[in-house]
N, C-alpha and C positions, 0 to 999 in steps of 0.2 A: 639504894635498896637492890637494884639490879646487880650491882657488883658483888654484894654479899651473897645474893642468890647463886651467882655463877661460882663463887668461891666454895659455897656449901655443896653444890653439885660436884665440883672437882674433888673435894674432900671425901664425899660419900662414894664417888666413883673409885677413888683410891682404896677405900675400905672394901668395896665390893670386889675389886681386883685382888686385894690381899686375901679375902675370904675364898675366892676362886682358886687361889694358889694353895691355901692351907687346907681347905676341906677335903681334898682327895687324900691327904695324909691320914685322915681318920679311917678311910676305907681302903687305902692303897696297900695294906699289908696282904690283902687277898685280892688280886687283880679282878677275879670274876665278880666279887662283891662290888668293887669300885665301879666297874663298867655297868653293873645292874642299877646302882643307885644314882649315877650321874651327878656327883656332888658339885661339879663346876657350874651346872646349869642354873641352880637356885640363885646364887649371887648375881649372875648375869641377868636373869629374868627380873629380879628385884631392882637391879640397877636401871633397866629399861623403864619399869613402871614408876620408880621413884624419881630418877634423875632425868628421864626423857630419852627419846630414841637416839640422839647422837652419842650420848654417853654410854647407853646400853650397847650400841653397835661397837664403839671403841673398846670397851671393857671385854665384850664377847670375842672380838677378834684378837686382842692382845693376850688374854688369859692363857689359852692352851699353848700358844707359841712361846710365851714367856716361861711358862711352867716347864715345857720340854727343854728349853735352852738352859734354865737354871738347874734343873734336876739331872741333866745329862741324858735326857731321852725318855722321860716318863711324863706324858705319853710320847711315843716315838714321833719324831718330827714329821717324817714322810711315810705314809700318807696320813696317819692318825691326827696329829696336832694341826696340820694344815687344813684338813677337812673339818675338824672340830672348830677351827677358827671361823670358817664360813658359816657353819651351823649356829654357833653361839652368837656371832654377829647378827644373824637374822633373828635369833631369839630376842636379843636385847633391843634391836631396832623395831621390830614388829610389835613387841609388847609395849614399848614406849609410845609408838605411833598410834596404835589402836587405843591405848588408855587415854591418850590426848584427844582423839577424835570422838570416841564413844562416851556416853554419859558414865559418870563414876558411880555406878550402881552394881550390886552383886552379880547379876546375870552377865553384865557387860565385862566385868573383870574376868569371869570365866571364859567368855567369848574371846577376849583379847589373848588370854593365856593359851587357849586351845589353838587359835589361829597361828600364834607365834610358834607353838610346839610343832604343829603340822608342817608349816612352811620351813622351819629350821631343819626338821628331819628330811624333808624333800631336798633341800639344798645340800645337806650332808650326803644323801644318796647320790646326787648329781656330782658332787665333788669327788666322792669315792670312785664313781664310775670313770671320771676323767683321770684322776691320779693313778688308779690301777691300770687304766688303758694305756697311759704313757709308758708304764713299765712293762707293757705286754701282757698284763694280767687281765682278769675278768672280774666284774662285780655283777653277780646275778641278782635277779629279783628276790630269790629266796635268801640270799645273803643280806639284801637290803631289809627285808622283813625281820630277819633274825636280829640284825644290828639296831634297827630303828624302832622296833616294836617289841618283839618277843622277849629278847634279853633285857630290855629296859623297862619292863612293866613295873617293877618295884619303884624305880626312879620316877616314872611317869605318875604313879599314884602319889608319891611323896610331894612332887611338884604341884599336883592338883589340889593337895590338901594345904600345904604350908604357904605357898606363894599367895593365894587369894586371901587367906586369913591375915597375913602381914599387911598386904595392900589395903584391905578393907579397914583394918585397924588404923592405919596411918591416914587413910582418906577420911574416915568418920571422926576421928579425934582431932584432926587438923594439927597434929603434933608437927608434922613435916609437910607443909604446903609449899611446894616449889612450882612456881609459874615460869613460863618462858619469857 
């Protein structure tokens, strides 16, 4: 049973990685829209919730780097994809860890999601600060607010609506009950 569970997590993680690769194509024709909707974030968050923190962390870290490498620089490898890799890794890991620790009830799903989103954005800001500092640039607090909050409000709203609905549905119906 445990072996089947691990195989199912691997297959689902591959599916979430594929979704993280494909979803930006839906919004990528207009880069401003793509960066506002944050399409890679949803599959990574779902992977953390459904498959657990190690799988969410791995999919989150791999997705932006793989996408940059395969598409020839969208998102650009440095600093964008590198910083997104750390951000999304935190999203997947924290969502999965919090969902495992906290009771599987509606308020706690939102709590897990919000904590993952806040910590992921803080890690993204720290990574941008370091990466731009290495190149002699600067990453100001106003640039952080614009990139992490202001420009991403539509994506944040979509994540807050879609992710909990899917997680609650899967938790309540027990269609997909993966235990460690």
